[in-house]
Structure formats: C-alpha cells, structure tokens
N, C-alpha and C positions, 0 to 999 in steps of 0.2 A: 602398209598393212600386211603384205605377204610375209614379212619377217615376224610380225605378231602371230599370224596364223600358224606359221611353221613352228615357232617356239612354243606356242600353246599346244599344238599337236604333239610335239616332242615331250613336253611336260606331262601330258595326259598318258602317253605311252609309258613313260618312266614310272609314274605313280600307279598305273594299273599293273605294271610288272611287279612293283614293290608289294602291292596288295595281293596279287595272285600268289607270289612266292610265300609271303607271310601267312596267308590263310592255308596254303598247302602244308607248310611246316607246322602250323598250329594244329591242323587236323591230324597230321601224323603223330604229333606229340600226344594229343588226346587219345588217339587209338592205341598208341604204345603203352600208355598208362591205363588203358582200357576204360577211359573216360570216367573212372571211379563211379561206376553205376550204383553202388550201394546208396540207399536212401539217405543215410547220414552225411554223405559226401556230395550230394547233388548240388547244393548251394555253392560249395567250394568250386566245383567244376564249372558251373555257370558264371560265377564271379571271375574265375581265372580267364575264361573265354572272353568275357566282356572287357576286362582290363587289358588283356593281350591285344585285342582289336583296337582299343582306345590308344594304346601305345603305337600301333601301326599308323593310325590317323595322325598322331603327333609327328611321327617321322615324315609323313607325306606333307604336312603343313610346313615342317622345317625345310624340306626340299624346295617347295614353292617360295618360302621366305628367303632362302639362300639365293634364289634367282633374282628376286627383287633387290636384295642387298648388293649382289654382285653387279647388277645393272645400274647401281647407284640411283635407284628410283625412290629410295627412302633415306632419311638421315642417319639411321643406325639400325643394328640388327634387331633390337627389341621392337622397333617400329615395323620392321619387315615381318617379324613373327606375328605381331598384332594384326597387320593388314592381311597377312596370309590366313590367319585364323578366322578373321571376320569374313573373308571371302570364301574360304573352304566350307564354312558352316552356313553360308548364304545369309548371314545376319546383315552384312552390308551397311554398317553405320554411316559411312561416308565422311567420317572425320579425317581419315587418311585416304588420299587418292593417288593414283599413278598419273604420270604426265600423259598428255593427249597422245603422244607417240606410242605409249605402252598400255593404255587403259583397257584395251580389249582383253589383256591377259587376266584381269580380275574376273571377268565373266567366264573365261575358260576355266579358271580355278573353281568358281562357284558350280559350274556344270559338272566338273570333275568330282567335287566334294559330294554333290547330291548322288551321283552314281555310286561312288564308293561307300557312302553311308547306307544306301539301299542294299548293296551287295553284302555289307557287314550285317545288316539286319537279317537278311536271308540266311546268312551263315549261322548266326546266333540261334535263329529259329530251328535250323537243321540240327544243331548240336542238342538243343532241348528235345526235339522230336526223337532223336536217336537214343537219348538217355531213357525216355519213357518207353520206347519200343524195347530196348534192351532189358529194362526192368520187368517186362512182361505186362506192363500196365496197358490201359487203353491208349490208343493213339490220340494225343490231344488235338489233332487236326480233324478228327472225325466227330461230327456234331451229334450223332445218334448214340455215342458211347460204345460202338461196336469194337470188339477186340481185334487187334492187329493180327493178320494171319500170315 
C-alpha cells in the first residue's frame, strides 16, 4: 500500500504542477493580448479560456493514463485513457478496474480531478470577472449592482 500512496502522491504533485504552470501561462497570454475586453470579443476570450483549460485537463488525463499503461494495468493505451478519463471526471463506471494491488490509484486520480476541476472553475470565473471589471461594467459578483471602485 505504501507504493500506491507514494505513486498517487507523486502523480498529484505532477498534475498540480502541470495545472499551475498552464494556468499561469494562460493568464499571461490573456493579459498580453489584453484579454480583448471589447464587447464583441468577450465570447471569444471566454471560449478560448475554457478550451485551453479543457486541453490542460486532457493532458493530465493522458499523464495518468500513461502511468496505468506503463504499469501494465490495462490491456491497451485506449483503455488506459478511458479508465483515466472515467476516474479523473469521477464518473467511475466500473467497467474497467485496476488490480487489487493498484486500485487505490483510481481514487487518488478522482480526488485529483475534483480539485483540478474546482481550480479551473475558479480560474474561469476570475477571467470573466476581470473582463467585466475592465469593461467598466458592474462587477457580476456584486448582487446589488454596485459599480466596481
């Protein structure tokens, strides 16, 4: 069990690092292009942000899938990606499972996915908030419609 805990912890560190670096690069890119605050480009900015973050999650799923495949826990790489996606998104169908020796890793990946999806949601919300603040509109987080000062 110690090996599962260690590998799970290492994988969480790796994917959190991937996520942190990716979100930092994405924010720098958005700031560099000034987040295209103009009203007509807002939807493009939001769409780009969501798609970029989706791509980051795909990379993280592939990293977990690569571990399952490398450990020979699944018959092929497609099954490794499928199991990883089902675990990362916490769907957990159960049609593909890991051996008893490694089954704890699936729950590590599920916890990892939940945290990273939450972080991504907060990031997307912050991008949207910054766009509205930059536009000089009311802050969408304020319920009374007060202007941002």
